[in-house]
C-alpha positions as semicolon CSV with decimal commas, in nm:
position;residue;x (nm);y (nm);z (nm)
1;R;-2,534;-1,674;-0,037
2;S;-2,466;-1,727;0,333
3;F;-2,151;-1,657;0,529
4;H;-2,035;-1,668;0,889
5;L;-1,863;-1,380;1,068
6;I;-1,661;-1,445;1,382
7;H;-1,718;-1,087;1,503
8;N;-1,892;-0,767;1,394
9;I;-1,747;-0,607;1,082
10;D;-1,739;-0,237;0,990
11;H;-1,824;-0,288;0,620
12;I;-1,880;-0,573;0,376
13;S;-1,924;-0,557;0,001
14;I;-1,984;-0,842;-0,241
15;S;-1,875;-0,802;-0,603
16;I;-1,997;-1,035;-0,879
17;Y;-1,777;-1,098;-1,184
18;T;-1,808;-1,287;-1,510
19;A;-1,566;-1,575;-1,568
20;S;-1,358;-1,335;-1,780
21;G;-1,327;-1,093;-1,486
22;R;-1,577;-0,820;-1,582
23;Q;-1,755;-0,681;-1,276
24;V;-2,132;-0,699;-1,323
25;R;-2,270;-0,613;-0,978
26;V;-2,170;-0,481;-0,636
27;I;-2,386;-0,550;-0,332
28;N;-2,321;-0,318;-0,037
29;D;-2,637;-0,361;0,171
30;T;-2,521;-0,665;0,366
31;S;-2,530;-0,759;0,732
32;T;-2,214;-0,699;0,930
33;Q;-2,322;-0,880;1,247
34;E;-2,140;-1,166;1,416
35;G;-2,277;-1,511;1,329
36;F;-2,445;-1,647;1,018
37;N;-2,559;-1,393;0,759
38;E;-2,740;-1,436;0,430
39;V;-2,743;-1,214;0,121
40;M;-3,017;-1,246;-0,137
41;W;-2,932;-1,152;-0,497
42;D;-3,176;-1,146;-0,786
43;G;-2,926;-1,264;-1,049
44;Q;-2,928;-0,928;-1,225
45;D;-2,640;-0,703;-1,324
46;A;-2,607;-0,338;-1,219
47;D;-2,842;-0,233;-1,503
48;G;-3,118;-0,471;-1,391
49;I;-3,060;-0,722;-1,671
50;S;-3,078;-1,091;-1,579
51;L;-2,743;-1,263;-1,621
52;A;-2,713;-1,564;-1,849
53;N;-2,676;-1,915;-1,715
54;G;-2,317;-1,991;-1,629
55;V;-2,042;-1,971;-1,371
56;Y;-1,959;-1,640;-1,207
57;L;-1,708;-1,533;-0,944
58;Y;-1,788;-1,339;-0,631
59;K;-1,554;-1,154;-0,397
60;I;-1,647;-1,073;-0,039
61;H;-1,446;-0,776;0,086
62;A;-1,460;-0,702;0,461
63;V;-1,322;-0,411;0,662
64;V;-1,280;-0,409;1,039
65;D;-1,098;-0,121;1,202
66;D;-0,806;-0,057;0,965
67;E;-0,772;-0,417;0,845
68;Q;-0,914;-0,551;0,520
69;T;-0,968;-0,908;0,406
70;Q;-1,128;-1,071;0,106
71;T;-1,225;-1,409;-0,026
72;V;-1,314;-1,520;-0,379
73;S;-1,534;-1,812;-0,478
74;R;-1,763;-1,930;-0,758
75;L;-2,138;-1,942;-0,806
76;A;-2,357;-2,078;-1,082
77;I;-2,673;-1,936;-1,233
78;L;-2,908;-2,207;-1,359
79;R;-3,262;-2,130;-1,466
């Protein structure tokens, strides 16, 4: 997934959820630099098991100074 940052961020985490809201993975090793960034994900849950085809939700949570922001969107796994 790619995203654009308008300035450097202190911390970003990306959480992946099933459509029912169960968290299956958290990705913390992401770039926090201004500009376009890309995160590669192998489609596996936290236990290393490949997720089934379907629609999942992801939440990007960013922290800069003492302010926090987040955005939620959808992704699809198709093999």
